[in-house]
N, C-alpha and C positions, 0 to 999 in steps of 0.2 A: 817896156812900152806895151808889150802884149798883155802883161798882167794888168797894167793900169787900164788898158782898153776894156778888159773884161770887167773891171770894177766899174768903170764909167758906164758901161752898158746897163748896169743894174741900178744906176742912179736915176731917179726921176725928179725932174725939175717941176716946181710949181711956180705959178705966177706970183703968189703972195710972198713967198719966201724962196726965192730961187737958190739961196745958199743952203737951205735945209736938205740934208740927204735922208732919204727914206729907204728902208729895205724894200726889196722887191717882194711881191706876194708869194713867190715861191719860197723865199727865205723865211717869211713869216709862217707859211704853212708848215715848213719843216720844223721851225722852232716850236710851233704849236703842237706838232705831232710829238716832238721830244718831250714837251711839257706834259702832254696828255699821257704819253707812255710812262713818264716818271710818276705822274699822279696815279695812273692805273697800277703801276708797279707797287707804289706805296699803299694804294687801296687794297691791292691783292695781298700784300704782306700783312696789312692790318687785319683783313678778313681771315687770312691763313692763321695768323697768330691768335685771333679771337676764336677761330674754329678749333685750333689746336688746344687752346685753353678750355673751350667748351667741351671738347672731346675728353680732355683729361678730367675735367670736373664730372663729365658724364660717366667716365670709367670709375672714378672714385665713388660717385653716387651709386653706380651699378654694383660695385664691390660692397658698399654699405648695405644696399638693398639685398644683395645675395647673402651676406653674413647675417643680416637681420632675418631674412627668410629662413636661413638655416637654423638660427636660434628658435624662431617661431615654430619651424617644422619639428625641431627636436623637442620643444615644449609640448607641441601637439601630440607627437608620437609618445612622449613620456606620459602625458595626460591620458592618451588613449590606452596605453598599456596599463596604467594604474586603474582606469575605468574598467578595462577588460578583466584585470585581476580581481577587482571588486565584484564585478558581475559574476565571474567564475566562482569566487568565494561564496557570494550570496546564493548562487545556483547550487554549489556544492553543499553549503550549510542547509539550504532548503531541501535539497535532495536527500542529504544525510538525515535530517530531521524527519522528513517524510518516510525515508527508508526505515529509520528506527521505529517510528510509530507503526508502520505497516508490519515490521518484524515483531514488534511488541504484541500487536493484535494477533498475528499468526501464532506467536508463542503462547499467548493467553489461551487461544483455542486448543493448541496442543497440550498445554498444561492442564486445562480443564478436563480434557479427554483423559490425561494421565490420572488426574484426581478421581475421575469417575471410575476408571479401571482399578485404581488403588482401593477406593472404597468398596467396589464390588469384590475385589480380591480379599479385602479385610473381612467382609461379611461372610464370604465363602470359608475363609480360614477360621473365622469365629465359629461358624456352624460345624466345621470339621473338628475344631478343638472341643466343642461341646460333646460331639459324638465320641471323639477319641477319649475325652475325659471320662465320660460315662463308661466306655469300654475299659479304660485303664482302671477306673475305680472298681469295676467288677473283677478285673483280673487281679488287682491288688488285694481285694477282699477275698477272692478265691485263694490266692497264694497265702494270705495271712491265715485264713482258716485252715488251709492244708498244713501250714507250719504249726499252728496251734494244736491241730489234731495230732500231729506227730509228736509234739512235745508232751501233750497230755497223755497220749497212749504210752509214751516212753516212761512218763512219771508213774502211770498206773502199773506198768510192768515191773518197774524197779522198786516201787514203794506201795505195799499193800495197804498201809494206813491211809495213804492219799486216796485210794479208791474207796476205802471204807468211809472216809470222810464225805465223799460225794454221795454214797448210799445213805449215810446218816442224815445229811442235809435234805435229801429227797424224802426220807421217811417222816420228817417233821411235818410234811404236808398231809401225811396219812392220819394225823391226829391220834385219837385213842382207839384206833382199830385193834382188835385182839388178835386176829389171825392175819399174818402177813406172809406172802410168798415172794421170795426173791429169786429171779432167774438170771444167771450169769453164763458166760461162755465157759467151755471146758478148760481153756487156758487160765482163766481167772479163778476158777472154783477152788483149786488147791491153795491159793494164796489167801483167799477171802474166808474160807471155811473155818480156819482156826481163830479168826477174829470176830466171827459172827455173834459170839456171846456178848460182845461189848455193845451190840446194838440193842435197841429197845429200852423199855423202862421197867422191866422185870415182870410185868403183867401180860406182855404180848408174847404170842407164840410165833416165832420167826422160823420159817423153813427156807433153806437154801438148796437150790437144785441146779444141775448142769443142763444147759440148753444147747444142743448141738447146732442150732440154727443161728446162734448169736456169735458175734465177732468179739475179739478181745477189746475190753473197754465198754461193751454193751451191758446194760443192766435194766431189767424190768421188775418193778415192784408192784405187786397185785394184792388186792384185798377184796372183801365181799362187795364193796361199793366204790372201788376206785382202781385205777391202773396208772402207774407213773413210769415214764421212760426216763431213767436216770443215767443213761449211757453217755459216754463222752461225745459221740458223734451227734446225738440229739441235742445236747447242750450247745455244741458248736453251731448247729443249724439254727437254734433259737437265737444265738448271738448274732448270726448272719442276718436273720430276719429283722432283728432290732436295729442293726447297723444300716440296713437298706432303707428303713423308714426314716432315718435321720436326714 
C-alpha cells in the first residue's frame, strides 16, 4: 500500500482524460537529463573519435612532412655541396690558371735575364777565345819554328850536303857575280870547306871564311853589290813572317 501510495502521489489527473497517467516533471527532468547525458556522451565519443582520427591523420601528415623535409633538406645539402665543390673547383682552376700565368710571366722575366747573362757570357768567352786563339797561334808558331830550327840545325850538323844545298840556293840570287865571300861559323867551316868547290859555275871566285860571331847554321853570302843571309835562323824568321801575314 505504501508503494502504491507513492505511485499515486506522482499521478496527475486531468479533466479531459482522467484515466491518462502522466509522469511527473521530476521524472521527465531526470529522463531528459539521462537522455542529454547519453547524447552528450555519444557526442563526446564522436568528437573524441574524430579528434583521435584527426590526430592520427595529423601525425601521419606530420611524419610525411618531416620525411619530405628531410629529403628536401638532403637534396638541398647535396646540391649545396655540389655547388660548393663546383665553386671551389672553379676558384681552384681560376687560381691555378692565374698562378700558372703569373709564374710563367715571372719565369719569362727570369729566363730573359738568364738569356741576357748567357749572351753576355758568350760574348765575353768569344772575346777571350779570340785573344786566346791569337796567343795560342803565336805560341804554336813559336813552338813550330823552334822545332823546325832544331830539326834543320840537326840536319845541317849531320849532313854537310844539306847545308851546302841551302848555300847553293841562296847563291842563285847572286846571279853572275864573280867574287863571292861566304862566312860561316867555326863549327860549320870544317864540314863545308871540302865541298866548296862544288859551288859556283867555274867562273866565280868563292872564298869561304870562318866567322867567330856566327852560330852553327848561320851563313852570310856577300858580293860587291849584295849581301844574302842564308842562315837557318834567318830562313825560319822569314817563314814566320810569311805565316803571320796569312
